[in-house]
LODOKE-218043 format. One record per residue (C-alpha): residue number from 0; x, y, z. Coordinates in nm, 3 decimals. Example, Ala and Ser with C-alpha at 12.3 -4.5 7.8 and 13.67 -1.06 7.14 Angstrom:
BEGIN
<site nr="0" x="1.230" y="-0.450" z="0.780"/>
<site nr="1" x="1.367" y="-0.106" z="0.714"/>
This chain:
BEGIN
<site nr="0" x="3.964" y="-5.233" z="-2.373"/>
<site nr="1" x="3.855" y="-4.927" z="-2.504"/>
<site nr="2" x="4.032" y="-4.814" z="-2.809"/>
<site nr="3" x="4.289" y="-4.466" z="-2.702"/>
<site nr="4" x="4.110" y="-4.262" z="-2.947"/>
<site nr="5" x="3.752" y="-4.361" z="-2.734"/>
<site nr="6" x="3.929" y="-4.295" z="-2.425"/>
<site nr="7" x="4.072" y="-3.943" z="-2.503"/>
<site nr="8" x="3.696" y="-3.877" z="-2.646"/>
<site nr="9" x="3.564" y="-3.943" z="-2.331"/>
<site nr="10" x="3.845" y="-3.727" z="-2.124"/>
<site nr="11" x="3.787" y="-3.446" z="-2.350"/>
<site nr="12" x="3.395" y="-3.494" z="-2.308"/>
<site nr="13" x="3.365" y="-3.486" z="-1.925"/>
<site nr="14" x="3.627" y="-3.245" z="-1.914"/>
<site nr="15" x="3.369" y="-3.003" z="-2.115"/>
<site nr="16" x="3.131" y="-3.115" z="-1.890"/>
<site nr="17" x="3.335" y="-2.995" z="-1.584"/>
<site nr="18" x="3.390" y="-2.658" z="-1.741"/>
<site nr="19" x="2.976" y="-2.647" z="-1.738"/>
<site nr="20" x="2.975" y="-2.750" z="-1.387"/>
<site nr="21" x="3.231" y="-2.500" z="-1.279"/>
<site nr="22" x="3.076" y="-2.200" z="-1.472"/>
<site nr="23" x="2.711" y="-2.287" z="-1.337"/>
<site nr="24" x="2.894" y="-2.288" z="-0.952"/>
<site nr="25" x="2.976" y="-1.962" z="-0.985"/>
<site nr="26" x="2.673" y="-1.819" z="-1.126"/>
<site nr="27" x="2.495" y="-1.975" z="-0.822"/>
<site nr="28" x="2.730" y="-1.865" z="-0.614"/>
<site nr="29" x="2.643" y="-1.491" z="-0.708"/>
<site nr="30" x="2.291" y="-1.560" z="-0.724"/>
<site nr="31" x="2.291" y="-1.665" z="-0.354"/>
<site nr="32" x="2.518" y="-1.400" z="-0.271"/>
<site nr="33" x="2.200" y="-1.127" z="-0.368"/>
<site nr="34" x="1.916" y="-1.384" z="-0.267"/>
<site nr="35" x="2.097" y="-1.401" z="0.056"/>
<site nr="36" x="2.102" y="-1.034" z="0.083"/>
<site nr="37" x="1.746" y="-1.001" z="-0.003"/>
<site nr="38" x="1.601" y="-1.258" z="0.256"/>
<site nr="39" x="1.809" y="-1.106" z="0.547"/>
<site nr="40" x="1.626" y="-0.753" z="0.448"/>
<site nr="41" x="1.314" y="-0.892" z="0.419"/>
<site nr="42" x="1.338" y="-1.129" z="0.762"/>
<site nr="43" x="1.353" y="-0.892" z="1.030"/>
<site nr="44" x="0.977" y="-0.699" z="0.896"/>
<site nr="45" x="0.838" y="-1.038" z="0.834"/>
<site nr="46" x="0.893" y="-1.169" z="1.200"/>
<site nr="47" x="0.816" y="-0.845" z="1.340"/>
<site nr="48" x="0.476" y="-0.779" z="1.165"/>
<site nr="49" x="0.382" y="-1.138" z="1.232"/>
<site nr="50" x="0.474" y="-1.045" z="1.620"/>
<site nr="51" x="0.267" y="-0.734" z="1.657"/>
<site nr="52" x="-0.033" y="-0.851" z="1.483"/>
<site nr="53" x="-0.008" y="-1.183" z="1.690"/>
<site nr="54" x="-0.010" y="-0.951" z="2.030"/>
<site nr="55" x="-0.319" y="-0.772" z="1.867"/>
<site nr="56" x="-0.525" y="-1.075" z="1.734"/>
<site nr="57" x="-0.490" y="-1.224" z="2.061"/>
<site nr="58" x="-0.623" y="-0.929" z="2.250"/>
<site nr="59" x="-0.892" y="-0.901" z="1.995"/>
<site nr="60" x="-1.240" y="-1.016" z="2.045"/>
<site nr="61" x="-1.370" y="-1.360" z="1.870"/>
<site nr="62" x="-1.487" y="-1.304" z="1.538"/>
<site nr="63" x="-1.356" y="-0.958" z="1.467"/>
<site nr="64" x="-1.193" y="-1.038" z="1.125"/>
<site nr="65" x="-1.273" y="-1.315" z="0.907"/>
<site nr="66" x="-0.881" y="-1.407" z="0.830"/>
<site nr="67" x="-0.856" y="-1.469" z="1.209"/>
<site nr="68" x="-1.152" y="-1.730" z="1.202"/>
<site nr="69" x="-1.083" y="-2.073" z="1.150"/>
<site nr="70" x="-1.359" y="-2.259" z="0.973"/>
<site nr="71" x="-1.386" y="-2.660" z="0.907"/>
<site nr="72" x="-1.153" y="-2.731" z="0.680"/>
<site nr="73" x="-1.387" y="-2.849" z="0.374"/>
<site nr="74" x="-1.204" y="-2.691" z="0.090"/>
<site nr="75" x="-0.827" y="-2.652" z="0.124"/>
<site nr="76" x="-0.570" y="-2.493" z="-0.124"/>
<site nr="77" x="-0.222" y="-2.567" z="-0.114"/>
<site nr="78" x="0.065" y="-2.339" z="-0.234"/>
<site nr="79" x="0.387" y="-2.521" z="-0.331"/>
<site nr="80" x="0.703" y="-2.342" z="-0.418"/>
<site nr="81" x="0.919" y="-2.491" z="-0.660"/>
<site nr="82" x="1.205" y="-2.372" z="-0.883"/>
<site nr="83" x="1.181" y="-2.332" z="-1.255"/>
<site nr="84" x="1.491" y="-2.527" z="-1.349"/>
<site nr="85" x="1.668" y="-2.834" z="-1.256"/>
<site nr="86" x="2.012" y="-2.942" z="-1.171"/>
<site nr="87" x="1.966" y="-2.825" z="-0.800"/>
<site nr="88" x="2.019" y="-3.171" z="-0.604"/>
<site nr="89" x="1.699" y="-3.248" z="-0.438"/>
<site nr="90" x="1.577" y="-2.956" z="-0.378"/>
<site nr="91" x="1.251" y="-2.978" z="-0.596"/>
<site nr="92" x="1.206" y="-3.341" z="-0.504"/>
<site nr="93" x="1.221" y="-3.284" z="-0.117"/>
<site nr="94" x="0.942" y="-3.015" z="-0.172"/>
<site nr="95" x="0.722" y="-3.203" z="-0.362"/>
<site nr="96" x="0.759" y="-3.493" z="-0.143"/>
<site nr="97" x="0.638" y="-3.337" z="0.116"/>
<site nr="98" x="0.350" y="-3.181" z="-0.072"/>
<site nr="99" x="0.258" y="-3.539" z="-0.182"/>
<site nr="100" x="0.268" y="-3.622" z="0.185"/>
<site nr="101" x="-0.006" y="-3.319" z="0.256"/>
<site nr="102" x="-0.206" y="-3.450" z="-0.012"/>
<site nr="103" x="-0.209" y="-3.853" z="0.090"/>
<site nr="104" x="-0.286" y="-3.724" z="0.446"/>
<site nr="105" x="-0.590" y="-3.519" z="0.338"/>
<site nr="106" x="-0.771" y="-3.799" z="0.199"/>
<site nr="107" x="-1.114" y="-3.813" z="-0.027"/>
<site nr="108" x="-1.308" y="-3.622" z="0.230"/>
<site nr="109" x="-1.144" y="-3.286" z="0.170"/>
<site nr="110" x="-1.184" y="-3.095" z="-0.161"/>
<site nr="111" x="-0.798" y="-2.987" z="-0.247"/>
<site nr="112" x="-0.684" y="-2.751" z="-0.506"/>
<site nr="113" x="-0.324" y="-2.681" z="-0.585"/>
<site nr="114" x="-0.165" y="-2.365" z="-0.611"/>
<site nr="115" x="0.204" y="-2.409" z="-0.810"/>
<site nr="116" x="0.507" y="-2.154" z="-0.832"/>
<site nr="117" x="0.779" y="-2.312" z="-1.032"/>
<site nr="118" x="0.764" y="-2.474" z="-1.369"/>
<site nr="119" x="0.949" y="-2.801" z="-1.252"/>
<site nr="120" x="0.655" y="-2.847" z="-0.943"/>
<site nr="121" x="0.401" y="-2.743" z="-1.233"/>
<site nr="122" x="0.546" y="-3.027" z="-1.465"/>
<site nr="123" x="0.547" y="-3.287" z="-1.184"/>
<site nr="124" x="0.199" y="-3.230" z="-1.061"/>
<site nr="125" x="0.042" y="-3.182" z="-1.394"/>
<site nr="126" x="0.096" y="-3.559" z="-1.485"/>
<site nr="127" x="-0.013" y="-3.687" z="-1.159"/>
<site nr="128" x="-0.341" y="-3.420" z="-1.072"/>
<site nr="129" x="-0.598" y="-3.234" z="-1.259"/>
<site nr="130" x="-0.651" y="-3.014" z="-0.987"/>
<site nr="131" x="-0.424" y="-2.758" z="-1.016"/>
<site nr="132" x="-0.593" y="-2.390" z="-1.033"/>
<site nr="133" x="-0.317" y="-2.164" z="-1.072"/>
<site nr="134" x="0.035" y="-2.154" z="-1.174"/>
<site nr="135" x="0.336" y="-1.934" z="-1.155"/>
<site nr="136" x="0.638" y="-1.988" z="-1.413"/>
<site nr="137" x="0.951" y="-1.777" z="-1.447"/>
<site nr="138" x="0.883" y="-1.551" z="-1.146"/>
<site nr="139" x="1.199" y="-1.615" z="-1.009"/>
<site nr="140" x="1.376" y="-1.473" z="-1.316"/>
<site nr="141" x="1.308" y="-1.130" z="-1.130"/>
<site nr="142" x="1.149" y="-1.176" z="-0.799"/>
<site nr="143" x="0.981" y="-0.891" z="-0.706"/>
<site nr="144" x="0.714" y="-0.802" z="-0.429"/>
<site nr="145" x="0.448" y="-0.718" z="-0.650"/>
<site nr="146" x="0.435" y="-1.113" z="-0.749"/>
<site nr="147" x="0.367" y="-1.196" z="-0.398"/>
<site nr="148" x="0.100" y="-0.922" z="-0.429"/>
<site nr="149" x="-0.071" y="-1.105" z="-0.708"/>
<site nr="150" x="-0.067" y="-1.469" z="-0.518"/>
<site nr="151" x="-0.141" y="-1.332" z="-0.148"/>
<site nr="152" x="-0.448" y="-1.095" z="-0.312"/>
<site nr="153" x="-0.564" y="-1.386" z="-0.469"/>
<site nr="154" x="-0.556" y="-1.616" z="-0.188"/>
<site nr="155" x="-0.698" y="-1.346" z="0.045"/>
<site nr="156" x="-1.025" y="-1.268" z="-0.194"/>
<site nr="157" x="-1.093" y="-1.673" z="-0.216"/>
<site nr="158" x="-1.066" y="-1.709" z="0.132"/>
<site nr="159" x="-1.325" y="-1.417" z="0.227"/>
<site nr="160" x="-1.585" y="-1.537" z="-0.044"/>
<site nr="161" x="-1.518" y="-1.886" z="0.114"/>
<site nr="162" x="-1.420" y="-2.066" z="-0.128"/>
<site nr="163" x="-1.171" y="-2.185" z="0.060"/>
<site nr="164" x="-1.166" y="-2.280" z="0.424"/>
<site nr="165" x="-0.789" y="-2.291" z="0.470"/>
<site nr="166" x="-0.461" y="-2.258" z="0.298"/>
<site nr="167" x="-0.100" y="-2.441" z="0.353"/>
<site nr="168" x="0.243" y="-2.356" z="0.158"/>
<site nr="169" x="0.514" y="-2.565" z="0.117"/>
<site nr="170" x="0.810" y="-2.425" z="0.062"/>
<site nr="171" x="1.228" y="-2.416" z="0.152"/>
<site nr="172" x="1.362" y="-2.239" z="0.405"/>
<site nr="173" x="1.735" y="-2.113" z="0.358"/>
<site nr="174" x="1.911" y="-2.205" z="0.669"/>
<site nr="175" x="2.277" y="-2.176" z="0.574"/>
<site nr="176" x="2.479" y="-2.245" z="0.262"/>
<site nr="177" x="2.465" y="-2.655" z="0.372"/>
<site nr="178" x="2.119" y="-2.653" z="0.497"/>
<site nr="179" x="1.773" y="-2.594" z="0.366"/>
<site nr="180" x="1.472" y="-2.708" z="0.534"/>
<site nr="181" x="1.110" y="-2.797" z="0.346"/>
<site nr="182" x="0.851" y="-2.649" z="0.591"/>
<site nr="183" x="0.484" y="-2.651" z="0.607"/>
<site nr="184" x="0.294" y="-2.385" z="0.748"/>
<site nr="185" x="-0.041" y="-2.273" z="0.730"/>
<site nr="186" x="-0.125" y="-1.932" z="0.582"/>
<site nr="187" x="-0.483" y="-1.907" z="0.605"/>
<site nr="188" x="-0.656" y="-1.822" z="0.865"/>
<site nr="189" x="-0.396" y="-1.648" z="1.046"/>
<site nr="190" x="-0.289" y="-1.808" z="1.341"/>
<site nr="191" x="-0.175" y="-1.593" z="1.584"/>
<site nr="192" x="0.187" y="-1.684" z="1.789"/>
<site nr="193" x="0.197" y="-1.842" z="2.134"/>
<site nr="194" x="0.268" y="-1.578" z="2.396"/>
<site nr="195" x="0.590" y="-1.639" z="2.507"/>
<site nr="196" x="0.624" y="-1.594" z="2.914"/>
<site nr="197" x="0.847" y="-1.324" z="2.995"/>
<site nr="198" x="0.968" y="-1.079" z="3.244"/>
<site nr="199" x="1.004" y="-0.802" z="2.996"/>
<site nr="200" x="0.684" y="-0.591" z="2.960"/>
<site nr="201" x="0.468" y="-0.656" z="2.708"/>
<site nr="202" x="0.278" y="-0.326" z="2.585"/>
<site nr="203" x="-0.029" y="-0.308" z="2.468"/>
<site nr="204" x="-0.163" y="-0.050" z="2.199"/>
<site nr="205" x="-0.375" y="0.250" z="2.146"/>
<site nr="206" x="-0.563" y="0.178" z="1.806"/>
<site nr="207" x="-0.680" y="0.449" z="1.579"/>
<site nr="208" x="-0.943" y="0.427" z="1.458"/>
<site nr="209" x="-0.995" y="0.100" z="1.581"/>
<site nr="210" x="-0.898" y="-0.268" z="1.615"/>
<site nr="211" x="-1.100" y="-0.415" z="1.348"/>
<site nr="212" x="-1.021" y="-0.145" z="1.091"/>
<site nr="213" x="-0.637" y="-0.192" z="1.167"/>
<site nr="214" x="-0.666" y="-0.578" z="1.126"/>
<site nr="215" x="-0.879" y="-0.531" z="0.797"/>
<site nr="216" x="-0.593" y="-0.332" z="0.718"/>
<site nr="217" x="-0.289" y="-0.513" z="0.804"/>
<site nr="218" x="-0.376" y="-0.878" z="0.760"/>
<site nr="219" x="-0.396" y="-0.878" z="0.406"/>
<site nr="220" x="-0.052" y="-0.716" z="0.400"/>
<site nr="221" x="0.074" y="-0.952" z="0.655"/>
<site nr="222" x="-0.028" y="-1.253" z="0.426"/>
<site nr="223" x="0.146" y="-1.082" z="0.143"/>
<site nr="224" x="0.479" y="-1.027" z="0.326"/>
<site nr="225" x="0.471" y="-1.373" z="0.462"/>
<site nr="226" x="0.461" y="-1.508" z="0.081"/>
<site nr="227" x="0.724" y="-1.270" z="-0.035"/>
<site nr="228" x="0.936" y="-1.418" z="0.245"/>
<site nr="229" x="0.875" y="-1.802" z="0.129"/>
<site nr="230" x="0.952" y="-1.675" z="-0.189"/>
<site nr="231" x="1.250" y="-1.524" z="-0.118"/>
<site nr="232" x="1.365" y="-1.829" z="0.115"/>
<site nr="233" x="1.279" y="-2.050" z="-0.140"/>
<site nr="234" x="1.486" y="-1.870" z="-0.394"/>
<site nr="235" x="1.798" y="-1.855" z="-0.162"/>
<site nr="236" x="1.735" y="-2.238" z="-0.091"/>
<site nr="237" x="1.755" y="-2.312" z="-0.468"/>
<site nr="238" x="2.058" y="-2.154" z="-0.541"/>
<site nr="239" x="2.264" y="-2.282" z="-0.234"/>
<site nr="240" x="2.135" y="-2.653" z="-0.324"/>
<site nr="241" x="2.264" y="-2.562" z="-0.720"/>
<site nr="242" x="2.600" y="-2.449" z="-0.596"/>
<site nr="243" x="2.626" y="-2.763" z="-0.346"/>
<site nr="244" x="2.523" y="-2.971" z="-0.650"/>
<site nr="245" x="2.733" y="-2.813" z="-0.883"/>
<site nr="246" x="3.058" y="-2.845" z="-0.677"/>
<site nr="247" x="2.975" y="-3.192" z="-0.633"/>
<site nr="248" x="2.951" y="-3.270" z="-0.989"/>
<site nr="249" x="3.284" y="-3.072" z="-1.030"/>
<site nr="250" x="3.466" y="-3.300" z="-0.799"/>
<site nr="251" x="3.299" y="-3.613" z="-0.958"/>
<site nr="252" x="3.435" y="-3.520" z="-1.270"/>
<site nr="253" x="3.771" y="-3.469" z="-1.185"/>
<site nr="254" x="3.775" y="-3.815" z="-1.024"/>
<site nr="255" x="3.638" y="-3.953" z="-1.329"/>
<site nr="256" x="3.889" y="-3.778" z="-1.545"/>
<site nr="257" x="4.154" y="-3.897" z="-1.308"/>
<site nr="258" x="4.060" y="-4.259" z="-1.376"/>
<site nr="259" x="4.005" y="-4.228" z="-1.728"/>
<site nr="260" x="4.369" y="-4.081" z="-1.771"/>
<site nr="261" x="4.499" y="-4.388" z="-1.560"/>
<site nr="262" x="4.311" y="-4.641" z="-1.804"/>
<site nr="263" x="4.456" y="-4.407" z="-2.101"/>
<site nr="264" x="4.817" y="-4.424" z="-1.978"/>
<site nr="265" x="4.786" y="-4.829" z="-1.954"/>
<site nr="266" x="4.639" y="-4.881" z="-2.303"/>
<site nr="267" x="4.910" y="-4.673" z="-2.443"/>
<site nr="268" x="5.164" y="-4.836" z="-2.216"/>
<site nr="269" x="5.028" y="-5.243" z="-2.371"/>
<site nr="270" x="5.006" y="-5.093" z="-2.684"/>
<site nr="271" x="5.389" y="-4.945" z="-2.672"/>
<site nr="272" x="5.486" y="-5.290" z="-2.537"/>
<site nr="273" x="5.342" y="-5.467" z="-2.769"/>
<site nr="274" x="5.490" y="-5.260" z="-3.051"/>
<site nr="275" x="5.804" y="-5.326" z="-2.895"/>
<site nr="276" x="5.780" y="-5.696" z="-2.874"/>
<site nr="277" x="5.666" y="-5.720" z="-3.235"/>
<site nr="278" x="5.990" y="-5.519" z="-3.378"/>
<site nr="279" x="6.192" y="-5.781" z="-3.147"/>
<site nr="280" x="5.992" y="-6.047" z="-3.263"/>
<site nr="281" x="6.053" y="-5.914" z="-3.661"/>
<site nr="282" x="6.450" y="-5.864" z="-3.570"/>
<site nr="283" x="6.486" y="-6.234" z="-3.429"/>
<site nr="284" x="6.314" y="-6.316" z="-3.734"/>
<site nr="285" x="6.538" y="-6.185" z="-3.979"/>
<site nr="286" x="6.849" y="-6.307" z="-3.818"/>
<site nr="287" x="6.744" y="-6.684" z="-3.869"/>
């Protein structure tokens, strides 16, 4: 059985760890609240823009804008959004698992380049692949729309120059505090949403100066807006995952402390009993 000093040290160590996990849970809870507000504000705009552009694109002539024109996917770029830090449960692992599945499915017939957001994804993929074209580190420390502009402009320019034929993105969609879902979406070329049959009148639009000019202006902005939403979704999901993981770690620490305390009390009781027996035996020996 371990010594009493050793058990006391272990209890003290676990209590210190528990204080750290409690603090991390509180920090993640505060950051999650801010991230939730951001994503709730960004979602309606992103969804409405996608809806309006889908209506315009469905009524436009084929080939009117290259961002709407599909090509044979010989050169594909995958945008992978992970976190810069760990201790977030399966958050990073789930995203990277989905990305690895996509890479394996594409096989050897496709030229695939990777565009990685987050230190964890960069470190994992760098050890396995040499085709990381760009990496964005520490952008979640102060996430802003300008960072989405930087990523989106780069991808749009490459697609317009026909350096790539398609762009896909793997990110984590924030559903609720307890549920986050890894999602794979095609970013380029832009696919109009399917028209949902409805009794509600679907209006057409009057374009000024014209459909082509409107699409040329709005489609790149649409790509940037969607990337910004993906970043916000991933940011909120990361904090939710870390909050859940730290809560579980705190509870596990309490269980470990309870078991160690029980072991300590038993060891202490055994030591006291042994001392009493030794005293009694000594007293009996003196009588004889």
